[in-house]
C-alpha positions in Angstrom: 35.5 -134.7 -57.8 33.6 -133.1 -60.7 32.9 -129.4 -60.4 29.3 -128.3 -60.5 28.3 -126.1 -63.5 27.7 -122.6 -62.8 24.0 -121.7 -62.1 21.9 -120.4 -65.1 21.1 -116.7 -64.6 17.8 -115.5 -65.8 17.7 -113.6 -68.8 17.7 -109.8 -68.4 14.2 -108.2 -68.4 13.5 -106.3 -71.4 13.9 -102.5 -70.7 10.5 -100.6 -70.0 9.5 -97.9 -72.5 10.5 -94.5 -71.0 7.7 -92.2 -69.7 6.9 -89.6 -72.2 5.4 -86.3 -71.0 3.9 -83.5 -73.0 1.5 -85.4 -75.2 -1.9 -84.0 -75.8 -4.7 -85.3 -73.6 -7.7 -86.3 -75.7 -11.0 -87.5 -74.9 -12.5 -90.7 -76.4 -15.3 -89.7 -78.9 -17.6 -92.4 -80.0 -18.1 -92.1 -83.9 -21.1 -94.6 -84.0 -23.9 -95.9 -81.9 -22.2 -99.1 -80.9 -19.2 -97.0 -79.6 -21.4 -94.8 -77.6 -23.3 -97.7 -76.2 -20.1 -99.5 -75.0 -18.8 -96.4 -73.5 -22.1 -95.9 -71.7 -22.0 -99.4 -70.4 -18.6 -99.1 -69.0 -19.6 -95.9 -67.1 -22.9 -97.5 -65.7 -21.2 -100.7 -64.8 -18.5 -98.9 -62.9 -21.2 -97.1 -60.8 -20.1 -93.7 -62.0 -23.3 -92.6 -63.7 -25.4 -89.9 -62.1 -28.6 -90.9 -60.2 -30.9 -89.8 -63.0 -29.1 -91.9 -65.6 -30.1 -95.1 -64.0 -29.7 -97.4 -67.0 -27.2 -98.0 -69.7 -29.8 -96.8 -72.3 -30.2 -93.5 -70.6 -26.4 -93.0 -70.3 -26.3 -93.8 -74.1 -28.9 -91.1 -74.8 -27.0 -88.6 -72.7 -23.9 -89.1 -74.5 -25.6 -88.9 -78.0 -27.4 -85.7 -76.9 -24.3 -84.2 -75.6 -22.5 -84.9 -78.9 -25.3 -83.0 -80.7 -24.6 -80.1 -78.4 -20.8 -80.2 -78.7 -20.2 -81.7 -75.2 -17.7 -84.6 -74.8 -19.1 -87.9 -73.5 -18.0 -87.7 -69.9 -18.8 -84.0 -69.7 -22.3 -84.9 -71.1 -22.8 -87.5 -68.4 -21.9 -85.1 -65.7 -24.0 -82.2 -67.1 -27.1 -83.8 -68.5 -30.0 -85.0 -66.3 -33.1 -86.8 -67.4 -36.1 -85.2 -65.9 -39.6 -86.4 -66.8 -38.0 -88.2 -69.9 -36.4 -85.0 -71.2 -32.7 -84.3 -71.4 -31.8 -81.1 -69.5 -28.5 -79.3 -68.6 -27.5 -78.1 -65.1 -27.1 -74.5 -64.8 -23.3 -74.7 -65.0 -23.6 -76.9 -68.1 -25.4 -74.1 -69.8 -22.8 -71.6 -69.1 -20.0 -74.1 -70.2 -21.7 -74.8 -73.5 -22.3 -71.1 -74.2 -18.7 -70.2 -73.3 -17.4 -72.9 -75.5 -19.2 -71.6 -78.5 -17.1 -68.6 -78.6 -20.2 -66.3 -78.9 -20.4 -65.1 -75.4 -18.7 -61.6 -75.1 -19.7 -60.9 -71.4 -22.0 -62.2 -68.6 -23.0 -60.3 -65.5 -25.0 -61.9 -62.6 -26.2 -59.9 -59.6 -28.5 -60.6 -56.6 -30.1 -58.1 -54.2 -31.1 -59.0 -50.6 -33.2 -57.7 -47.7 -33.6 -59.1 -44.1 -35.6 -62.0 -45.3 -33.1 -63.1 -48.0 -32.7 -62.6 -51.8 -35.3 -60.4 -53.5 -34.2 -60.4 -57.1 -31.6 -62.2 -59.2 -30.6 -60.7 -62.6 -28.6 -62.2 -65.4 -27.3 -60.1 -68.4 -25.4 -61.6 -71.3 -24.0 -60.1 -74.5 -23.2 -61.9 -77.7 -20.2 -60.9 -79.8 -22.3 -60.7 -82.8 -24.9 -58.4 -81.3 -24.7 -54.8 -80.1 -27.3 -55.1 -77.3 -27.4 -56.9 -74.0 -30.1 -59.4 -73.2 -31.1 -60.0 -69.6 -33.7 -61.5 -67.4 -34.6 -61.4 -63.7 -36.3 -63.6 -61.3 -37.9 -62.1 -58.2 -39.1 -63.5 -54.8 -42.7 -62.6 -55.7 -42.4 -64.7 -58.8 -41.0 -67.6 -56.7 -43.7 -67.2 -54.3 -46.5 -67.3 -56.9 -44.9 -70.4 -58.5 -44.9 -72.2 -55.1 -41.2 -72.3 -55.0 -40.3 -70.0 -52.2 -39.4 -71.9 -48.9 -40.0 -75.3 -50.8 -38.4 -78.1 -49.1 -34.9 -78.8 -50.6 -32.5 -76.3 -52.4 -35.1 -73.5 -52.4 -34.8 -73.6 -48.7 -31.2 -74.3 -48.3 -29.8 -72.2 -51.2 -32.6 -69.7 -52.4 -30.1 -67.3 -53.9 -28.6 -69.9 -56.0 -31.8 -71.2 -57.4 -33.1 -67.8 -58.3 -29.8 -67.2 -60.0 -30.3 -70.5 -62.0 -33.7 -69.4 -63.2 -32.6 -66.0 -64.3 -29.5 -67.4 -65.9 -31.6 -70.1 -67.7 -34.1 -67.5 -69.3 -31.2 -65.1 -70.4 -29.0 -67.8 -71.9 -32.0 -69.5 -73.7 -33.1 -66.2 -75.2 -29.6 -65.0 -76.2 -28.1 -68.3 -77.4 -31.0 -70.3 -78.8 -28.8 -71.4 -81.7 -26.2 -73.0 -79.3 -28.6 -74.5 -76.7 -31.1 -75.9 -79.4 -34.1 -75.7 -77.0 -32.5 -77.6 -74.2 -33.7 -76.3 -70.7 -32.1 -76.2 -67.4 -32.4 -79.3 -65.1 -33.2 -76.9 -62.1 -36.1 -75.3 -63.8 -37.6 -78.8 -64.9 -37.2 -80.1 -61.5 -39.0 -77.1 -60.2 -42.0 -77.7 -62.4 -42.6 -81.4 -61.6 -45.7 -82.1 -59.6 -44.9 -81.8 -55.8 -41.2 -81.8 -56.7 -41.3 -85.5 -57.8 -39.2 -86.6 -60.7 -40.3 -89.3 -62.9 -39.4 -90.7 -66.4 -42.7 -92.7 -66.8 -45.0 -91.4 -69.7 -48.1 -89.8 -68.6 -51.4 -91.9 -68.5 -53.7 -92.0 -71.4 -56.5 -89.3 -71.0 -60.0 -90.8 -70.1 -63.4 -89.3 -70.8 -64.0 -88.7 -67.2 -61.0 -86.4 -67.2 -62.9 -83.7 -69.2 -65.8 -81.9 -67.7 -67.7 -78.8 -68.7 -67.3 -77.4 -65.2 -64.2 -75.2 -64.6 -61.7 -76.6 -62.3 -59.2 -75.1 -59.8 -55.8 -75.0 -61.3 -52.5 -75.6 -59.5 -50.2 -72.6 -59.4 -48.3 -72.4 -62.5 -44.7 -71.5 -63.2 -44.1 -67.8 -64.2 -43.4 -67.7 -67.8 -40.3 -65.9 -69.0 -42.0 -63.6 -71.5 -44.7 -62.4 -68.7 -42.4 -62.0 -65.9 -38.8 -61.7 -67.1 -37.3 -58.2 -67.2 -35.4 -57.6 -70.5 -32.5 -55.4 -70.0 -31.1 -53.2 -72.8 
């Protein structure tokens, strides 16, 4: 009898490259519009875009706006909201941006209470290149005049946090205008929308019937920072 040839053994698998630890973790930073749009498309298609960024175009704008402010793309998508067609930063995003600039020396936030809840929130900040402190406060009477106190939503659930966000926004925008470049806090813009609604649609064109000689009643307006904010030296 003839002996059978030995079975052919499979070729040994190529060795896998070893895992290497210790490399720097770096974010993907777009260098042109096409790269920003592709990144925005991936995030939006994956369903990981925030609710206010409900299109690839809005995600792209948020990324581009964040790059101008010094935010990396993913940080921009988590920190920037589109309110009434305007990009805005959430309160924590404002702090992150200011701290990242290296110009913030110190920041102190306080809030006082009585039996009915918070009465006044104060935010004081100091720049490294200035000798004086800059601060603002936001009080319960100001929230009541602006129609915010006991308003359905966060103002009912977290009034201290909302008052803190308002005082923080005013103080940081006054002290770090060169860093924030005119961007406002999302919490503040959400408060000033009519009846708490948020829309990205442009306002309607004015009509002749919209203008009359008779004075009309005006809705309660938000307190302006320069009129109601308390500057602390």
